[in-house]
N, C-alpha and C positions, 0 to 999 in steps of 0.2 A: 378303747375300741380299735386300736391300731391293730392288735391280733387279727380281728375280723377283716378289717380292710385290706390286710396283706394276704388274705386268700383263706379265710374259715372254710369257705365252700370248697375251694380247691384241696384244702387238706382233708375235708370229709370224703370227696370224690376220690381222691387218689389213694386214700389209705385202704378203701374197700376193693378198689379195682384189682383184680386178679387175685386177691386173697380169698382170694376166695378159696270197716264193720259197715227196689223194684223185686220183685218176686223171680228175677231170673236166678236159675241154678248157677252155682259157681263153675267156672271154667278152669281147666287144668292150666298149670303154669306153661308159659310159651317162652320161646327164646326172646332175649332182649332185642335182636334185630328186627323184630315185628313192629317197626315204628309207626305204620299207617293205620293200625288196628285201633279202634276206639269203642270199647264196650263199657258198660258199667260195671263196677266192681260190687261183690256180693259178699256177705258176711257168713262166717261159720259160727254154729253156735256152740260156744265153749263156756262151760260153767265151772266157775272157780269158788274157792273158799277162802277165809280168813281176812275179808275186806273190811268187816264191821270193825274187827279189832285193829286193822291197820288205820281206819279213820280216827278211831277214838285215841290211838296213840299218838296220832299228830296233833291232837288237839290239846293234850295235857302235858304238864311238866315245863320246867324251866331248865335251859341248858346254857352253858357258858361258851365263849367264843374260843376256838383252838385252832388258830392259824398254823400252828407248828404241825399237828397232826395231820391236817388237809395237805400240806406239802410233802408228806412222806408218800409219793406217789410210786406206784410200781413203774419199773422201767420199760418203756414201749409197750409190750405186751401186757402189762399188769402182773408181771411176775419177777420175784427176784428183788433184792435190797442192793444198795449201792456197793456193798462189799462183794457181791457176786459179779462184778463187771471188771474187766482189765482193758487197758488201752493197747490196740494193736494197729500199728500203722496209722497212728493218728485218730482211730475211730475206737469207740467203746464197744466191746463184745462180751458177752456172758461167759464166765468161766465153765459153768455148770448148766447149760440151757435145759429146761424142762421139756418133756415130749411136746407139750403144746408150742413152746417157743421154738424147738427143733422144726417142727411142721411149718411154723411160720417163716423161719429162715430159709426153709427149702423153697417154699412158694415165692419168697421174695428174690430168691436167685433165679427161679423161673422167670419172673417178671422182667428180668434184666436182658433176657434174649429177645432178639428181634421177631421170632416167629414162635408159635405155640402149636404143639402137634396133639393129636388124639389117634388112638388106633381104631379103624372103623373096617370091620370085615378082614382083619388081618394086615391092612395097610395103614400106614402113617399118614394122616391128612391135617393140614392146619385147621386149627379151630378157629371158629367164627366169634370170637369175643370182642367186646368194645374196645377200640384202639385206646391207648393212653390219653387220658382226658387233659385238656389244656386248661390253663388257670384263666378263669373269668376276667374280663377286663375290670380293672380296679375303678375305672371312672364309675361305672354304676354304683359302686360302694361308696365312693366319695360324695355321691348325690345324696346319700342318706344322711348326711351330715347338716344338710340343709334345713331351715325352717320348714314346717309342713307346708305353709303357703308358696313356697319355692320349688317343691318337689314336682316332678313329672308322674302322673298317675295313669292307670289303665282307663282309657277313654271308651272302650268297646261297650256295646249294649248287649243284653241278655234277650234275644228276641223269644217270643213266645212263653216267657215263664211269668206265671202269675203269682205275685207276692203278697196278694190280700188275703188274710185268714178267713176262713169260712166260719160260720155259726157253730158248727159241730166241732171245729178246732179249738174256737175260744171256750167252748165248754168242756173239752176234753185235752188235757196237757199232752196225753200220749199221742194223739192225732195230730197236734201241733209240732211235737219233736220229730215225728215221722215226715211230716212236711218239710222240716229242714234238712232231714236226710235225702228226700227227693231233690230238694234245691241245691245240695251239694255237687255242683258240677265239676268242681276242682278236684273231687276225690280221685284217688289213683286206682289203677287196675292191676290187681296181682298178676304177675307173670308178663306184664307188658311194661309197666312202669317201675317196677320193683320185684325182688324175690326174697323170701325168707326162708329160714332153715330153722325150724323149731327145736331140732334135736330131741333129746329124750325128756320124759316128764318126772315129775317128782312130788312129794308132799311138802307142804310149807316147812315142816320140822326137819326134814332130811338135809344132811350135809352132803358137801360134795359136789362137783361140776358135772352135770350131766350132759352138756354140749361141747362138743369138740371144737365147733366152728362158731363164726359169728351168727347172731340172729339174722342180720342182713346180708344177703350174698351179694346184691348189686342194686343200685339205683340208678334209673335213666339219667342221662346228662342234663337234660332240660328241667327235670323237677324243681330243683332249687332255684332255678331261673325264674319261675313264676312270680307275678308281683307279690302276691300275698305272702308265698312261701319265703322268698328271699328276705322281705321286710321282717318277718317273723324270725328268721336266723339272725338278723342284725341285733336283735335284743338279747340273745341268748348268753352273750358274755358280759352283760351288764350288771352282774350280781355277784357279791361275795357269798359264796355257798354255805358258809359257817352261820348256823341258826344262832341267833343273838347278837350278831355283829352288825353294828349300825351301818346302813347303806348310805353311800354318797351318789346321788344322781346328778351327773353334770347336764349342762345345757345341750351337749350334743345327744345325750341319750334322751333327754326329753324331746328333742326334735325327733329322734328315732321312734319313740312311743306315739308321737302325734301322727308321723307318717304312716305308721302301721295302721292306728285306728282309722286314718282317713281311708286308706287303702282297702280295708276290710269293710269299711261303711258302704262301699260301692258294689258290694256283692249281694247275690240273691238271698243268702241266709240272713244276712244283716238288714236287708230292707224288709224282708218278712218279720224279723224280730221287732223291728221298730213299729211296724204296722200292726204288730199283735200287742204290744205293750201299750200303744195308744188306743187300740179298741177295747183294752181291759181297763184303761183309765189310770194306768200307772205312770205314763209320761205324756207330756204335751206333744203337739204335732212338730214342734220346732226340732229339725234334724240336728242342728249344732247342739241343742241341748243333750241330745240323745248320744252324740259323740263324747260330749264332756262328761256323762254319766259312765260310758263304757270306760273311759279312761281313768275316771276315781276308783270305780270298784275293781278294776284289774290293777292298776298301778300304784295308787296311793299307798303309802308306806304305812305300817303299823306294827305294833309290838308283838314278838313271838320268842319264846325261849329266854325271857328274862332281859330282853334288850328293848329299846324303843326304836321305831323307825329303822327296823332291821328286816323287814319282810313284807311281802306283798302277795296277793293271790296269783299274779302271774308268775312270779319267782317260784312260789310253793308248788303250784300245780303243774306248770309247764317246765321250769328249769330244775327243781329239785333244791333240796337243802340238807345239811348235815347236822344232826343232833349231836351235841358235844358233851353232855354230862353223863358220866358212867360210862357205859359200852356205847361207843359210836354207832349210829344207824342212819340210813338215808330216809328222808321223809318227803312226801310229795313224789315229783318226777314221774308223771304220768303222760309225758308226750312221746310220740315215736320219732318225730324230727330230732328232738334234743337226744334221744337214744342213738339214733343213727350217726349223728355227728359226733357223740362222745365215744361211741364204739369204733368209729373210723379213726378217732385220735389215739385209740388205746387205754383210754381212762375207764371204759365200761367193760366188764367181763361178763358176758351172758352164760347163766349156768343152768338153763333149762326151763320148761315151762311147768305151771303147777296143774296137777291133774285136775280134769273136770270133776264136779259132782257125779255126774251120771257116767257109770262105766261104758266103756267101748267108745266113748268120744275121744278122738284123737286130734289135735290141732294139725293143719298142714300149711302147705306154702300159701294158700288162698284164705287163710284165717285172718279176719281183720278186727277181731277182739279177742285179745290174747292176755293171760295172766302168767307172769314170769317171775324169776328170781334172777338177781345180778348183783354184782359188786361195783361200786362206782369210787374210783380211786381206792380200792381194796376195803370199802367199807359196804356191808351187807344191806340189801333191800330184800329182805325175805319174800315179800309178796307185793306185786305191783301189777295194776292192770291199765291197758292203754288200747285205744283205737288205733288201728294200724291202716295208714294210708289215707287217712281223711284229711280235709283241708284246714288250716288254722282257723279260718273264718267260722267253719262249721262247729268246731269244737267250742270256740267262744260264744258263738250264738246259741247253741244247745245248753251249755253249762249257764249262761246268763239267764235264758228262758227258765230254767228249772230253779234257779236262785229267786226270782221275782214271782213265778207264778206257781212253784211247788213247795215241798217240804224237804226233810232229811232224806227220805225214800222216796224216789219218783220212778214208779215202775211203767216203763213206756215202751213202745213198739217202734222199732227202727228197721224198716222194711219187713221181712218176714220173722224178725228175731226180737225177743224180748229182754229188755236190758233195765238194770236199776241204776239211776244216775243218783250216786250218794252225794249229798250236798251239805257239808257243815259249815255253819256260820259262826262267825266271831261278832257278838252282839247282834244287832239287827240290820246292819247295813254294810257288813264285810263278809267275804267268802273266805272262810278258813282253809277249806280243801273239798274238791269235787272231782270225782272220778267215776268211770262205769263199771258195773258188775254184770256179767251175762246170768240171766235167769232162765229157769225152765220154762 
């Protein structure tokens, strides 16, 4: 955890800086300087292909642990091997940087200037980009090492939010999922909290990088400081990404799990989830039992890829794993926050979105359900769908609800959009994989 304590959020925020899913219609992206505007985010209907095969691939086969191949990471931008670098003045520089790396080096050089300029009406004016971000106080992260009972949690109230399920919602999973979407008050707003650049589209089988830039252009400074977001981030480096390698969960990491569950259990989506499961007779009224259940189904270790105690639902869905037998591939990895952080560190190379099934539909900067292709440490994920900008508590509540009250295919409505929450089980009581697919 030392790496996270010493500035995971700082690294994520710094690396992007400068390198640069209600019925309301989507608003166009705005400048990140509009700090005071708080509107609800909306979803663009993006229909993708290849997900069923993705899920089936994630459930079958056994794979061995390959730590050596995992360590063969691309240098900085994800391009070039160790032999492509030379030492100049004590610093490593590429001998023959690629066009993408050349562009990155130019941007890094521009970042080091005190002022940035743009041409407006023939005149050069200073751009109003966010100032270089300061490192978060480490004391906030040190606190996450404490047992859950010794943590400080959000004590605010959520006025005017009704978290009791209606009879219609108890009879209709889709209406219950839509209620969770409405209750996600921590969902981000495109153009105000962040901005994405979808680049160009491609078919799943097509090779080649169709995106010259990162998926995330910028993320507002205060996003990863939100209580549930920051506790979620504290979990992301707790796992060995190699599928089949046994996990060793430390007492500190268990504290982080407990603190995260405690934090999200205070939010409207989780209070609604508990009320729903109680009303359906799935759980008792005891809220502590509810939190223990959440911890168990998401964080208890199980076997995957030929190993024992080597995986968990949380690791697979939100962090991602590397299949290691035969040709390596990325498995899971369906979370936008993990993508943002790994992209900021230079370990993710976004290679474009997957064309929607319906012609004429093109994702834009306000799209919040996106199907993409990328490489993670040089290993391909040919098709991956994620909700963009939603809160950690919403995703866990949504997927938990579908696991207990739904089946493998869960066709639900989230706002004005139709989504299939694909849920694969391991046995009767474990989540193997779960992710969203946009539907017509």
